[in-house]
N, C-alpha and C positions, 0 to 999 in steps of 0.2 A: 504494499500500498504506499501510497507516495506520502511521506509528509508535506503537508500544506503551509506551517508553519512559517517556512521561507517568504510563501507569496501573500503573508500577512502585511498590512498596514502598521503603521506605527503604534505600539501601545498605547492604549488610554489611561492616562494618569488614573490612579488611585487616590478618590477624595477622601480616604480616610488617610491614605499615608500622606498625603498632602495637608492635610490637617493636621499632622502628628508633627509633622516638620515644622510647620507655622507657628502651634503651640507652643514646639520646645524651644524654636528660637524667640522666641516674644519673652520664656520666661527667661532664657538665657541671656539675652540684651538686657531684662532689668537686674536680676538675681546674680546672676554666677558672673559675669563682667569678661575684659579682656585680660585681667591678671591669670585669672585660671586657665586661659589657655596657653599663654606665657608661661606659666609654671610646667602645665605639664609635658610641653616640649621641653624642656629644660629635663624634665626627670627622665625623658627618653635619651638623650643626648647623654647624660649623667651614666648611667644604669647602675647606680650603687643602690643598696639596699636602703629602707625607710627605718623606721622607729621598729614597724609593728609587721609583722608576718600577714601573708594572704587574709588567712581565717581568721584571723585577731577579731575579739565582739566590737574593739572598738571602729573597725571600718565596716562590719554589719550596721551597724547602730548611726555613721557618720554617714554613710553611703546610700541611705533611705530613703524616702519621698519623706516620710513622718516629720525630719528633720525641719520641714517648712512650720509645720506647728511649735515643732518644740524650741527653736529660734524664736518664735513671737512670745510663746510661754516663757523663755526665760529673760527679754527683754520688759516684761511686765511684773517677773519677780523679781529681779535683781534692783528694777527700781523703789523696791522697799528698805531698802538701805540709804537712809538720808545722806550720807557722804559719797555712797557711790555714785547718787543720782543726783549731786552736787558737780559730780566731775562730769555728768554727762551734760546736765544742764547748760552749764558755762562755758564749757569745749566743746562738745561734738554740735554739728553740724546737720543734723539728724532730722530737722525742720526744712533747709534749704538743701538738701542733698541727700535724702533718704536711701535711695539705692545704693549710692557709691559707700553706705555704711553698710548695707547687706553685702554689696558685694567685697568690700575690703573682709568683711568677716568671713565669708564665702571661700574665697583666696588663703585666707588663714587656716581655716579648718583641713580645706583641703591639701594646702601645703603639710601639714603637721601630720596628719593620717593617712595620706596615700604617696604623699613624693618621697624623696631619697632623703638621707639624713641631711645634708649639706641647704639642701631646701627648707626642710623645716625648720632649721635652725637659725637661714636667713629671714621666715617669717619669724619667727622670735626674737631674733633681733630688732627690725622692723618694730613691733610693737612697744618693745623697750627704751627705742629712742623718740613712739608719739609719747608714752606715756611719761617721759620727762619733761614734757609741757602742757602735763596737765595735772596742776596743783594750784590751791586756793583756798577761802575761806568758804566753807558754807553759811546758808542763812542762822544758823543756832549759834555760830563763832569758832566752831570747830574747824582744825586746819584737816585737811586732804591732800591725797596724792596718789596716784593713778597706781603707782610702782608699789603703794604699802603692802607686803606682803598680809596684812588682815586683811584690806579692802577686794585683794588679788583672791582671797581665800575665798571669802562671799562670791564674788562672781562667778567663780570655780563650781562650789559645789550648788548653785544657782542653775547652771548651764547643766550641770549634771545631773540633777534631778528634772528638770524640765526635760532634757534627748530623752532619761530613760523614760517618764512618763507618757512621752508622745511616743515612742517606741511601744511602748507597750500594749497603746491602745490602738496606735494606727500601723505598727511596723510590720511589713511583711512577712518575717520570720521573729517573733517577738524572742528576745533570752530568755532564756531558761536556767535553771540549776547553777553550777558553777560558771557559767558564760556569765551573769551578771556582775558577781565579785571580778570578773574575766574586763570586763568593762571598765567599770570602775578603777583598777589597776591601772589599763592602760592610760586611762585620761589623766591618772597620778604623772604620768612619764612627762607630761604635753605642761601640765602644772608645776611642778619642780622645773621646768628650764623657764617658765614664767615669771618661779620667784615664791611660787606656797614653797611654807615652810616644810608644814607636814600633812600632806592632801589626805583625805582618808584612801584608804586601799580596798576597801570591800565594802557591800552595800549595805552593813550593821553602822560601819565607822560613818557613812556617808549620813545615816536618818541622825546617828548621835551628833553629828558634827552641825546639820540644821537648827537641831532643838537649839545646841549651843547659840546659836547666833539670833535665836528666834525672839531675846528682849532689846536686841538691836533696832528691831526691824518696824518700821511703822510708814504710814500713808505719809508724804508732804506734799505742798500745793507742785512743786515740780514733777513730783510721780504722777499727781492725778492729771494734770495737764499733758505729761508725754503721754499717759494712758490713751485721753482723748482724741489724742493727735491720732497716733498709732493706729486708734480702732476705727475714729470715726471722721478724720479728715487728711489721709494720704491721698498724696497728688497722684493721682489716679487716673486715667483715661477712664469712660462709661465700661468699654469692657470687658475690664481688672477689677473692677467693682466689686461683681459677683462673687467670684472663687475667693480674690481677697478678705471679702467679708464671711465666706466659709472659712476661711485661714485663722482666721481670728475668733468667729466664734468658736471653734473646737480649740483653738489655745484657751478661752476663757475660761471653758469648762472642764482642762486640765489645772488649774487654778486650785489651791485647797480654800477651803472652806472661809476660814478664817482670813483670808488677803481681799476678800471682796468688798467688806468693807470700805480698811482704808485705802481703795482704790477707786473706791464707788462704781464695781464692777457689779455686774446684776448677780444675783443667787437665784436660779429656776433650775432647781433639779430634776422634776419631770418632764419640761421642755427639753433641757441636756441630753436627758437619758432618751425621748424619743424621737427628736429631732435633729438636735444638734449632731450625736454622733453617728449615726445615719450619714449627715451628710458631710463629715470629718473624713468619714470611709471615703464616701465620693469624690471628693477633689484629693485625696492621698491616691486613691486609685488610679484619676486621671491625670497628675502630674507625676504619676511613676510609670504611665502609658505614656506623656510626650518626652517622658528623657530617658530614654531607655537604659537600664543599668543602674535605677536609685529603687 
């Protein structure tokens, strides 16, 4: 039988594939940015091992689409420390360039988690240099500095708790058993490089460290302003507001109940269980589809 595939015209574009490519490109332009592309190129050129093995728990968590929700939850959670929030309010450009901040954060996570050792160290050095300029006096009269090991410790455990919470709820393959302690221990490698003196290395230690910080946490005007801006006033085109709202709703639903009042966040447990969780699952599945490999 003659194979007539040679005589067929040009293949018809697959609308689903075109949509996938378009959506993936929109996400990369907004959140990933060019720095990660150049970082990946350097990783190939250097051909050297990174800080973590390919099957390390940290790679599973940080490479999953649930990080979009976990990252938003981390920003809200971190803002409850008045000194950490003072540094963000006075030195961050999150209002004028929120996507630039997200891109730098994504580049740091990619370099330290997936890049070769030299690239990971380069990312650490950049953060240290930036932090040297972030210092001042908070509204309550206390001095703060971004390189303060105590504040670095808070930022680290707030991120760790947020990434774990999001991955537990929305991750493609949630961590179980010793993998959970493995993730905390992996993250401690990055924390120590940043200047955290004694980061937690097990999930039990993480819970204990979080309880230790609880008396220092409270809502401030700066924290509430940041939450309102991040959740309600992001500089987004109309096409991007619906998926962004789903990510925000999923992140708020993962916040501990005691954080809602200080940040003026809604507490609607029934709605969160019935509506927000399925919406969060939908948006993370969509992101995973748009960005194959996450």
